mmJSON file of the N, C-alpha and C atoms, coordinates in Angstrom:
{"data_MODEL":{"atom_site":{
"group_PDB":["ATOM","ATOM","ATOM","ATOM","ATOM","ATOM","ATOM","ATOM","ATOM","ATOM","ATOM","ATOM","ATOM","ATOM","ATOM","ATOM","ATOM","ATOM","ATOM","ATOM","ATOM","ATOM","ATOM","ATOM","ATOM","ATOM","ATOM","ATOM","ATOM","ATOM","ATOM","ATOM","ATOM","ATOM","ATOM","ATOM","ATOM","ATOM","ATOM","ATOM","ATOM","ATOM","ATOM","ATOM","ATOM","ATOM","ATOM","ATOM","ATOM","ATOM","ATOM","ATOM","ATOM","ATOM","ATOM","ATOM","ATOM","ATOM","ATOM","ATOM","ATOM","ATOM","ATOM","ATOM","ATOM","ATOM","ATOM","ATOM","ATOM","ATOM","ATOM","ATOM","ATOM","ATOM","ATOM","ATOM","ATOM","ATOM","ATOM","ATOM","ATOM","ATOM","ATOM","ATOM","ATOM","ATOM","ATOM","ATOM","ATOM","ATOM","ATOM","ATOM","ATOM","ATOM","ATOM","ATOM","ATOM","ATOM","ATOM","ATOM","ATOM","ATOM","ATOM","ATOM","ATOM","ATOM","ATOM","ATOM","ATOM","ATOM","ATOM","ATOM","ATOM","ATOM","ATOM","ATOM","ATOM","ATOM","ATOM","ATOM","ATOM","ATOM","ATOM","ATOM","ATOM","ATOM","ATOM","ATOM","ATOM","ATOM","ATOM","ATOM","ATOM","ATOM","ATOM","ATOM","ATOM","ATOM","ATOM","ATOM","ATOM","ATOM","ATOM","ATOM","ATOM","ATOM","ATOM","ATOM","ATOM","ATOM","ATOM","ATOM","ATOM","ATOM","ATOM","ATOM","ATOM","ATOM","ATOM","ATOM","ATOM","ATOM","ATOM","ATOM","ATOM","ATOM","ATOM","ATOM","ATOM","ATOM","ATOM","ATOM","ATOM","ATOM","ATOM","ATOM","ATOM","ATOM","ATOM","ATOM","ATOM","ATOM","ATOM","ATOM","ATOM","ATOM","ATOM","ATOM","ATOM","ATOM","ATOM","ATOM"],
"id":[1,2,3,4,5,6,7,8,9,10,11,12,13,14,15,16,17,18,19,20,21,22,23,24,25,26,27,28,29,30,31,32,33,34,35,36,37,38,39,40,41,42,43,44,45,46,47,48,49,50,51,52,53,54,55,56,57,58,59,60,61,62,63,64,65,66,67,68,69,70,71,72,73,74,75,76,77,78,79,80,81,82,83,84,85,86,87,88,89,90,91,92,93,94,95,96,97,98,99,100,101,102,103,104,105,106,107,108,109,110,111,112,113,114,115,116,117,118,119,120,121,122,123,124,125,126,127,128,129,130,131,132,133,134,135,136,137,138,139,140,141,142,143,144,145,146,147,148,149,150,151,152,153,154,155,156,157,158,159,160,161,162,163,164,165,166,167,168,169,170,171,172,173,174,175,176,177,178,179,180,181,182,183,184,185,186,187,188,189,190,191,192],
"type_symbol":["N","C","C","N","C","C","N","C","C","N","C","C","N","C","C","N","C","C","N","C","C","N","C","C","N","C","C","N","C","C","N","C","C","N","C","C","N","C","C","N","C","C","N","C","C","N","C","C","N","C","C","N","C","C","N","C","C","N","C","C","N","C","C","N","C","C","N","C","C","N","C","C","N","C","C","N","C","C","N","C","C","N","C","C","N","C","C","N","C","C","N","C","C","N","C","C","N","C","C","N","C","C","N","C","C","N","C","C","N","C","C","N","C","C","N","C","C","N","C","C","N","C","C","N","C","C","N","C","C","N","C","C","N","C","C","N","C","C","N","C","C","N","C","C","N","C","C","N","C","C","N","C","C","N","C","C","N","C","C","N","C","C","N","C","C","N","C","C","N","C","C","N","C","C","N","C","C","N","C","C","N","C","C","N","C","C","N","C","C","N","C","C"],
"label_atom_id":["N","CA","C","N","CA","C","N","CA","C","N","CA","C","N","CA","C","N","CA","C","N","CA","C","N","CA","C","N","CA","C","N","CA","C","N","CA","C","N","CA","C","N","CA","C","N","CA","C","N","CA","C","N","CA","C","N","CA","C","N","CA","C","N","CA","C","N","CA","C","N","CA","C","N","CA","C","N","CA","C","N","CA","C","N","CA","C","N","CA","C","N","CA","C","N","CA","C","N","CA","C","N","CA","C","N","CA","C","N","CA","C","N","CA","C","N","CA","C","N","CA","C","N","CA","C","N","CA","C","N","CA","C","N","CA","C","N","CA","C","N","CA","C","N","CA","C","N","CA","C","N","CA","C","N","CA","C","N","CA","C","N","CA","C","N","CA","C","N","CA","C","N","CA","C","N","CA","C","N","CA","C","N","CA","C","N","CA","C","N","CA","C","N","CA","C","N","CA","C","N","CA","C","N","CA","C","N","CA","C","N","CA","C","N","CA","C","N","CA","C","N","CA","C"],
"label_alt_id":[null,null,null,null,null,null,null,null,null,null,null,null,null,null,null,null,null,null,null,null,null,null,null,null,null,null,null,null,null,null,null,null,null,null,null,null,null,null,null,null,null,null,null,null,null,null,null,null,null,null,null,null,null,null,null,null,null,null,null,null,null,null,null,null,null,null,null,null,null,null,null,null,null,null,null,null,null,null,null,null,null,null,null,null,null,null,null,null,null,null,null,null,null,null,null,null,null,null,null,null,null,null,null,null,null,null,null,null,null,null,null,null,null,null,null,null,null,null,null,null,null,null,null,null,null,null,null,null,null,null,null,null,null,null,null,null,null,null,null,null,null,null,null,null,null,null,null,null,null,null,null,null,null,null,null,null,null,null,null,null,null,null,null,null,null,null,null,null,null,null,null,null,null,null,null,null,null,null,null,null,null,null,null,null,null,null,null,null,null,null,null,null],
"label_comp_id":["MET","MET","MET","ALA","ALA","ALA","ASP","ASP","ASP","TRP","TRP","TRP","PRO","PRO","PRO","SER","SER","SER","GLN","GLN","GLN","ALA","ALA","ALA","ARG","ARG","ARG","ILE","ILE","ILE","GLU","GLU","GLU","ALA","ALA","ALA","VAL","VAL","VAL","THR","THR","THR","ASP","ASP","ASP","GLU","GLU","GLU","GLY","GLY","GLY","ASP","ASP","ASP","LEU","LEU","LEU","GLU","GLU","GLU","GLU","GLU","GLU","VAL","VAL","VAL","TYR","TYR","TYR","GLU","GLU","GLU","THR","THR","THR","GLU","GLU","GLU","ARG","ARG","ARG","HIS","HIS","HIS","LEU","LEU","LEU","LEU","LEU","LEU","TYR","TYR","TYR","VAL","VAL","VAL","ALA","ALA","ALA","CYS","CYS","CYS","THR","THR","THR","ARG","ARG","ARG","ALA","ALA","ALA","ARG","ARG","ARG","ASP","ASP","ASP","HIS","HIS","HIS","LEU","LEU","LEU","LEU","LEU","LEU","VAL","VAL","VAL","THR","THR","THR","GLY","GLY","GLY","VAL","VAL","VAL","GLU","GLU","GLU","PRO","PRO","PRO","SER","SER","SER","SER","SER","SER","GLU","GLU","GLU","PHE","PHE","PHE","LEU","LEU","LEU","ASP","ASP","ASP","ASP","ASP","ASP","LEU","LEU","LEU","ILE","ILE","ILE","GLY","GLY","GLY","GLY","GLY","GLY","ALA","ALA","ALA","GLY","GLY","GLY","LYS","LYS","LYS","ARG","ARG","ARG","THR","THR","THR"],
"label_asym_id":["A","A","A","A","A","A","A","A","A","A","A","A","A","A","A","A","A","A","A","A","A","A","A","A","A","A","A","A","A","A","A","A","A","A","A","A","A","A","A","A","A","A","A","A","A","A","A","A","A","A","A","A","A","A","A","A","A","A","A","A","A","A","A","A","A","A","A","A","A","A","A","A","A","A","A","A","A","A","A","A","A","A","A","A","A","A","A","A","A","A","A","A","A","A","A","A","A","A","A","A","A","A","A","A","A","A","A","A","A","A","A","A","A","A","A","A","A","A","A","A","A","A","A","A","A","A","A","A","A","A","A","A","A","A","A","A","A","A","A","A","A","A","A","A","A","A","A","A","A","A","A","A","A","A","A","A","A","A","A","A","A","A","A","A","A","A","A","A","A","A","A","A","A","A","A","A","A","A","A","A","A","A","A","A","A","A","A","A","A","A","A","A"],
"label_entity_id":["1","1","1","1","1","1","1","1","1","1","1","1","1","1","1","1","1","1","1","1","1","1","1","1","1","1","1","1","1","1","1","1","1","1","1","1","1","1","1","1","1","1","1","1","1","1","1","1","1","1","1","1","1","1","1","1","1","1","1","1","1","1","1","1","1","1","1","1","1","1","1","1","1","1","1","1","1","1","1","1","1","1","1","1","1","1","1","1","1","1","1","1","1","1","1","1","1","1","1","1","1","1","1","1","1","1","1","1","1","1","1","1","1","1","1","1","1","1","1","1","1","1","1","1","1","1","1","1","1","1","1","1","1","1","1","1","1","1","1","1","1","1","1","1","1","1","1","1","1","1","1","1","1","1","1","1","1","1","1","1","1","1","1","1","1","1","1","1","1","1","1","1","1","1","1","1","1","1","1","1","1","1","1","1","1","1","1","1","1","1","1","1"],
"label_seq_id":[1,1,1,2,2,2,3,3,3,4,4,4,5,5,5,6,6,6,7,7,7,8,8,8,9,9,9,10,10,10,11,11,11,12,12,12,13,13,13,14,14,14,15,15,15,16,16,16,17,17,17,18,18,18,19,19,19,20,20,20,21,21,21,22,22,22,23,23,23,24,24,24,25,25,25,26,26,26,27,27,27,28,28,28,29,29,29,30,30,30,31,31,31,32,32,32,33,33,33,34,34,34,35,35,35,36,36,36,37,37,37,38,38,38,39,39,39,40,40,40,41,41,41,42,42,42,43,43,43,44,44,44,45,45,45,46,46,46,47,47,47,48,48,48,49,49,49,50,50,50,51,51,51,52,52,52,53,53,53,54,54,54,55,55,55,56,56,56,57,57,57,58,58,58,59,59,59,60,60,60,61,61,61,62,62,62,63,63,63,64,64,64],
"pdbx_PDB_ins_code":[null,null,null,null,null,null,null,null,null,null,null,null,null,null,null,null,null,null,null,null,null,null,null,null,null,null,null,null,null,null,null,null,null,null,null,null,null,null,null,null,null,null,null,null,null,null,null,null,null,null,null,null,null,null,null,null,null,null,null,null,null,null,null,null,null,null,null,null,null,null,null,null,null,null,null,null,null,null,null,null,null,null,null,null,null,null,null,null,null,null,null,null,null,null,null,null,null,null,null,null,null,null,null,null,null,null,null,null,null,null,null,null,null,null,null,null,null,null,null,null,null,null,null,null,null,null,null,null,null,null,null,null,null,null,null,null,null,null,null,null,null,null,null,null,null,null,null,null,null,null,null,null,null,null,null,null,null,null,null,null,null,null,null,null,null,null,null,null,null,null,null,null,null,null,null,null,null,null,null,null,null,null,null,null,null,null,null,null,null,null,null,null],
"Cartn_x":[8.981,8.6,7.37,7.36,6.26,5.12,3.898,2.726,2.507,2.094,1.832,0.415,-0.366,-0.09,-0.155,0.356,0.409,-0.992,-1.16,-2.459,-2.903,-1.967,-2.308,-2.806,-2.195,-2.613,-4.024,-4.345,-5.689,-6.713,-6.389,-7.323,-7.578,-6.648,-6.808,-7.738,-8.03,-8.873,-10.328,-11.006,-12.408,-13.345,-12.808,-13.627,-13.219,-14.177,-13.898,-12.987,-13.166,-12.307,-10.871,-10.702,-9.352,-8.696,-9.487,-8.949,-8.444,-9.197,-8.768,-7.468,-7.348,-6.123,-4.925,-5.126,-4.057,-3.587,-4.524,-4.158,-3.479,-3.958,-3.334,-1.913,-1.712,-0.379,0.574,0.116,0.954,1.269,0.281,0.491,1.517,1.417,2.35,3.774,3.905,5.227,5.872,5.092,5.632,6.063,5.248,5.574,6.889,7.028,8.249,9.456,9.311,10.419,10.824,9.855,10.152,10.765,10.352,10.874,12.255,12.738,14.101,15.144,14.728,15.658,16.148,17.443,18.022,18.046,18.6,18.784,17.931,17.813,17.097,16.285,15.2,14.366,13.979,14.285,13.919,12.943,11.754,10.737,10.475,10.595,10.315,9.243,8.648,7.612,7.185,6.224,5.657,4.142,3.492,2.033,1.498,0.449,-0.3,0.435,0.397,1.091,0.271,0.944,0.301,-0.564,-1.711,-2.554,-1.835,-0.898,-0.147,0.802,1.342,2.199,1.397,0.135,-0.726,-0.821,-0.923,-0.952,0.353,1.464,2.782,2.969,2.606,2.758,1.85,0.689,-0.24,0.358,1.296,1.938,3.283,3.675,4.98,5.067,6.184,6.408,5.876,5.12,4.582,5.55,5.766,6.631,5.816,6.064,5.358,6.32],
"Cartn_y":[-19.931,-19.758,-18.858,-17.924,-16.977,-17.549,-17.241,-17.585,-16.47,-16.832,-15.841,-15.943,-14.959,-13.697,-13.877,-12.907,-12.955,-13.099,-14.077,-14.296,-13.051,-12.384,-11.164,-10.082,-10.015,-9.015,-9.305,-10.572,-10.955,-10.649,-10.995,-10.775,-9.301,-8.436,-7.004,-6.357,-7.062,-6.521,-6.528,-5.412,-5.305,-5.206,-5.073,-4.881,-5.899,-6.461,-7.46,-6.894,-5.649,-5.013,-4.903,-4.616,-4.543,-5.917,-6.959,-8.32,-8.688,-8.336,-8.6,-7.849,-6.646,-5.869,-6.54,-7.107,-7.829,-8.99,-9.777,-10.924,-10.495,-9.45,-8.971,-8.461,-7.796,-7.315,-8.485,-9.503,-10.676,-11.415,-11.549,-12.203,-11.417,-10.093,-9.245,-9.386,-9.453,-9.619,-10.934,-12.005,-13.28,-13.149,-12.511,-12.321,-11.552,-10.473,-9.668,-10.49,-11.235,-12.062,-13.084,-13.705,-14.729,-14.129,-12.945,-12.343,-11.729,-11.688,-11.204,-12.253,-13.509,-14.585,-14.363,-14.441,-14.197,-15.45,-16.534,-17.75,-18.916,-19.06,-20.202,-19.748,-20.476,-20.214,-21.559,-21.756,-22.971,-22.574,-23.131,-22.852,-24.143,-24.081,-25.244,-24.87,-25.861,-25.556,-26.789,-26.609,-27.68,-27.633,-28.679,-28.709,-28.05,-27.335,-26.97,-25.877,-25.965,-24.972,-23.694,-22.652,-21.354,-21.356,-20.72,-20.596,-19.777,-18.942,-18.158,-19.048,-20.072,-21.009,-21.834,-22.1,-22.802,-22.007,-20.698,-19.836,-19.966,-19.983,-20.076,-21.427,-22.493,-23.84,-24.034,-23.439,-23.539,-22.976,-22.044,-21.451,-22.062,-23.113,-23.744,-24.312,-24.071,-24.604,-23.727,-22.717,-21.811,-20.669,-20.312,-19.169,-18.13,-16.873,-15.779,-14.963],
"Cartn_z":[21.18,19.799,19.739,18.834,18.715,17.894,18.315,17.51,16.513,15.298,14.258,13.818,13.91,14.596,16.104,16.795,18.251,18.836,19.722,20.351,21.111,21.777,22.514,21.562,20.388,19.406,18.906,18.694,18.253,19.334,20.576,21.68,21.937,21.568,21.792,20.77,19.689,18.624,19.065,18.844,19.236,18.045,16.85,15.652,14.586,13.892,12.848,11.755,11.395,10.397,10.87,12.151,12.72,12.735,12.998,13.004,11.612,10.599,9.223,8.917,9.429,9.222,9.9,11.087,11.783,10.918,10.399,9.568,8.272,7.64,6.402,6.667,7.788,8.152,8.363,9.09,9.345,8.043,7.169,5.874,5.05,5.082,4.348,4.905,6.223,6.835,6.398,6.319,5.836,4.383,3.568,2.153,2.004,2.74,2.671,3.11,4.192,4.667,3.613,2.964,1.955,0.698,0.329,-0.898,-0.698,0.533,0.786,0.407,0.324,-0.037,-1.466,-1.666,-2.988,-3.849,-3.314,-4.098,-3.62,-2.31,-1.742,-0.535,-0.312,0.857,1.46,2.715,3.432,4.524,4.467,5.468,6.225,7.529,8.361,9.369,9.964,10.938,11.696,12.556,13.36,13.209,13.646,13.617,14.873,14.849,13.644,12.886,11.596,10.777,10.674,10.313,10.145,8.897,8.97,7.775,6.697,7.1,6.131,5.346,6.001,5.289,4.294,4.607,3.647,2.349,2.45,1.254,0.484,1.213,0.599,-0.085,0.6,0.053,-1.146,-1.119,-2.235,-3.521,-3.4,-4.554,-4.879,-4.136,-4.353,-5.757,-6.384,-7.712,-8.825,-8.465,-9.477,-9.686,-10.91,-11.229,-11.959,-11.595,-12.282,-13.079],
"occupancy":[1.0,1.0,1.0,1.0,1.0,1.0,1.0,1.0,1.0,1.0,1.0,1.0,1.0,1.0,1.0,1.0,1.0,1.0,1.0,1.0,1.0,1.0,1.0,1.0,1.0,1.0,1.0,1.0,1.0,1.0,1.0,1.0,1.0,1.0,1.0,1.0,1.0,1.0,1.0,1.0,1.0,1.0,1.0,1.0,1.0,1.0,1.0,1.0,1.0,1.0,1.0,1.0,1.0,1.0,1.0,1.0,1.0,1.0,1.0,1.0,1.0,1.0,1.0,1.0,1.0,1.0,1.0,1.0,1.0,1.0,1.0,1.0,1.0,1.0,1.0,1.0,1.0,1.0,1.0,1.0,1.0,1.0,1.0,1.0,1.0,1.0,1.0,1.0,1.0,1.0,1.0,1.0,1.0,1.0,1.0,1.0,1.0,1.0,1.0,1.0,1.0,1.0,1.0,1.0,1.0,1.0,1.0,1.0,1.0,1.0,1.0,1.0,1.0,1.0,1.0,1.0,1.0,1.0,1.0,1.0,1.0,1.0,1.0,1.0,1.0,1.0,1.0,1.0,1.0,1.0,1.0,1.0,1.0,1.0,1.0,1.0,1.0,1.0,1.0,1.0,1.0,1.0,1.0,1.0,1.0,1.0,1.0,1.0,1.0,1.0,1.0,1.0,1.0,1.0,1.0,1.0,1.0,1.0,1.0,1.0,1.0,1.0,1.0,1.0,1.0,1.0,1.0,1.0,1.0,1.0,1.0,1.0,1.0,1.0,1.0,1.0,1.0,1.0,1.0,1.0,1.0,1.0,1.0,1.0,1.0,1.0,1.0,1.0,1.0,1.0,1.0,1.0],
"B_iso_or_equiv":[0.0,0.0,0.0,0.0,0.0,0.0,0.0,0.0,0.0,0.0,0.0,0.0,0.0,0.0,0.0,0.0,0.0,0.0,0.0,0.0,0.0,0.0,0.0,0.0,0.0,0.0,0.0,0.0,0.0,0.0,0.0,0.0,0.0,0.0,0.0,0.0,0.0,0.0,0.0,0.0,0.0,0.0,0.0,0.0,0.0,0.0,0.0,0.0,0.0,0.0,0.0,0.0,0.0,0.0,0.0,0.0,0.0,0.0,0.0,0.0,0.0,0.0,0.0,0.0,0.0,0.0,0.0,0.0,0.0,0.0,0.0,0.0,0.0,0.0,0.0,0.0,0.0,0.0,0.0,0.0,0.0,0.0,0.0,0.0,0.0,0.0,0.0,0.0,0.0,0.0,0.0,0.0,0.0,0.0,0.0,0.0,0.0,0.0,0.0,0.0,0.0,0.0,0.0,0.0,0.0,0.0,0.0,0.0,0.0,0.0,0.0,0.0,0.0,0.0,0.0,0.0,0.0,0.0,0.0,0.0,0.0,0.0,0.0,0.0,0.0,0.0,0.0,0.0,0.0,0.0,0.0,0.0,0.0,0.0,0.0,0.0,0.0,0.0,0.0,0.0,0.0,0.0,0.0,0.0,0.0,0.0,0.0,0.0,0.0,0.0,0.0,0.0,0.0,0.0,0.0,0.0,0.0,0.0,0.0,0.0,0.0,0.0,0.0,0.0,0.0,0.0,0.0,0.0,0.0,0.0,0.0,0.0,0.0,0.0,0.0,0.0,0.0,0.0,0.0,0.0,0.0,0.0,0.0,0.0,0.0,0.0,0.0,0.0,0.0,0.0,0.0,0.0],
"pdbx_formal_charge":[null,null,null,null,null,null,null,null,null,null,null,null,null,null,null,null,null,null,null,null,null,null,null,null,null,null,null,null,null,null,null,null,null,null,null,null,null,null,null,null,null,null,null,null,null,null,null,null,null,null,null,null,null,null,null,null,null,null,null,null,null,null,null,null,null,null,null,null,null,null,null,null,null,null,null,null,null,null,null,null,null,null,null,null,null,null,null,null,null,null,null,null,null,null,null,null,null,null,null,null,null,null,null,null,null,null,null,null,null,null,null,null,null,null,null,null,null,null,null,null,null,null,null,null,null,null,null,null,null,null,null,null,null,null,null,null,null,null,null,null,null,null,null,null,null,null,null,null,null,null,null,null,null,null,null,null,null,null,null,null,null,null,null,null,null,null,null,null,null,null,null,null,null,null,null,null,null,null,null,null,null,null,null,null,null,null,null,null,null,null,null,null],
"auth_seq_id":[1,1,1,2,2,2,3,3,3,4,4,4,5,5,5,6,6,6,7,7,7,8,8,8,9,9,9,10,10,10,11,11,11,12,12,12,13,13,13,14,14,14,15,15,15,16,16,16,17,17,17,18,18,18,19,19,19,20,20,20,21,21,21,22,22,22,23,23,23,24,24,24,25,25,25,26,26,26,27,27,27,28,28,28,29,29,29,30,30,30,31,31,31,32,32,32,33,33,33,34,34,34,35,35,35,36,36,36,37,37,37,38,38,38,39,39,39,40,40,40,41,41,41,42,42,42,43,43,43,44,44,44,45,45,45,46,46,46,47,47,47,48,48,48,49,49,49,50,50,50,51,51,51,52,52,52,53,53,53,54,54,54,55,55,55,56,56,56,57,57,57,58,58,58,59,59,59,60,60,60,61,61,61,62,62,62,63,63,63,64,64,64],
"auth_comp_id":["MET","MET","MET","ALA","ALA","ALA","ASP","ASP","ASP","TRP","TRP","TRP","PRO","PRO","PRO","SER","SER","SER","GLN","GLN","GLN","ALA","ALA","ALA","ARG","ARG","ARG","ILE","ILE","ILE","GLU","GLU","GLU","ALA","ALA","ALA","VAL","VAL","VAL","THR","THR","THR","ASP","ASP","ASP","GLU","GLU","GLU","GLY","GLY","GLY","ASP","ASP","ASP","LEU","LEU","LEU","GLU","GLU","GLU","GLU","GLU","GLU","VAL","VAL","VAL","TYR","TYR","TYR","GLU","GLU","GLU","THR","THR","THR","GLU","GLU","GLU","ARG","ARG","ARG","HIS","HIS","HIS","LEU","LEU","LEU","LEU","LEU","LEU","TYR","TYR","TYR","VAL","VAL","VAL","ALA","ALA","ALA","CYS","CYS","CYS","THR","THR","THR","ARG","ARG","ARG","ALA","ALA","ALA","ARG","ARG","ARG","ASP","ASP","ASP","HIS","HIS","HIS","LEU","LEU","LEU","LEU","LEU","LEU","VAL","VAL","VAL","THR","THR","THR","GLY","GLY","GLY","VAL","VAL","VAL","GLU","GLU","GLU","PRO","PRO","PRO","SER","SER","SER","SER","SER","SER","GLU","GLU","GLU","PHE","PHE","PHE","LEU","LEU","LEU","ASP","ASP","ASP","ASP","ASP","ASP","LEU","LEU","LEU","ILE","ILE","ILE","GLY","GLY","GLY","GLY","GLY","GLY","ALA","ALA","ALA","GLY","GLY","GLY","LYS","LYS","LYS","ARG","ARG","ARG","THR","THR","THR"],
"auth_asym_id":["A","A","A","A","A","A","A","A","A","A","A","A","A","A","A","A","A","A","A","A","A","A","A","A","A","A","A","A","A","A","A","A","A","A","A","A","A","A","A","A","A","A","A","A","A","A","A","A","A","A","A","A","A","A","A","A","A","A","A","A","A","A","A","A","A","A","A","A","A","A","A","A","A","A","A","A","A","A","A","A","A","A","A","A","A","A","A","A","A","A","A","A","A","A","A","A","A","A","A","A","A","A","A","A","A","A","A","A","A","A","A","A","A","A","A","A","A","A","A","A","A","A","A","A","A","A","A","A","A","A","A","A","A","A","A","A","A","A","A","A","A","A","A","A","A","A","A","A","A","A","A","A","A","A","A","A","A","A","A","A","A","A","A","A","A","A","A","A","A","A","A","A","A","A","A","A","A","A","A","A","A","A","A","A","A","A","A","A","A","A","A","A"],
"auth_atom_id":["N","CA","C","N","CA","C","N","CA","C","N","CA","C","N","CA","C","N","CA","C","N","CA","C","N","CA","C","N","CA","C","N","CA","C","N","CA","C","N","CA","C","N","CA","C","N","CA","C","N","CA","C","N","CA","C","N","CA","C","N","CA","C","N","CA","C","N","CA","C","N","CA","C","N","CA","C","N","CA","C","N","CA","C","N","CA","C","N","CA","C","N","CA","C","N","CA","C","N","CA","C","N","CA","C","N","CA","C","N","CA","C","N","CA","C","N","CA","C","N","CA","C","N","CA","C","N","CA","C","N","CA","C","N","CA","C","N","CA","C","N","CA","C","N","CA","C","N","CA","C","N","CA","C","N","CA","C","N","CA","C","N","CA","C","N","CA","C","N","CA","C","N","CA","C","N","CA","C","N","CA","C","N","CA","C","N","CA","C","N","CA","C","N","CA","C","N","CA","C","N","CA","C","N","CA","C","N","CA","C","N","CA","C","N","CA","C","N","CA","C","N","CA","C"],
"pdbx_PDB_model_num":[1,1,1,1,1,1,1,1,1,1,1,1,1,1,1,1,1,1,1,1,1,1,1,1,1,1,1,1,1,1,1,1,1,1,1,1,1,1,1,1,1,1,1,1,1,1,1,1,1,1,1,1,1,1,1,1,1,1,1,1,1,1,1,1,1,1,1,1,1,1,1,1,1,1,1,1,1,1,1,1,1,1,1,1,1,1,1,1,1,1,1,1,1,1,1,1,1,1,1,1,1,1,1,1,1,1,1,1,1,1,1,1,1,1,1,1,1,1,1,1,1,1,1,1,1,1,1,1,1,1,1,1,1,1,1,1,1,1,1,1,1,1,1,1,1,1,1,1,1,1,1,1,1,1,1,1,1,1,1,1,1,1,1,1,1,1,1,1,1,1,1,1,1,1,1,1,1,1,1,1,1,1,1,1,1,1,1,1,1,1,1,1]
}}}
């Protein structure tokens, strides 16, 4: 199972700004994956959960 974001990718970052870019890219990839669902989206996971899923769950039930 892959860690999100990749631990190797985080460790390769040498600048705080680059680290923020890694996290924003990973968050965007999750958003794109979730918005591809047409009718239903089932998200499952294990502990510890991804901080990106916390963002997603925080918006559960909200419609825009």
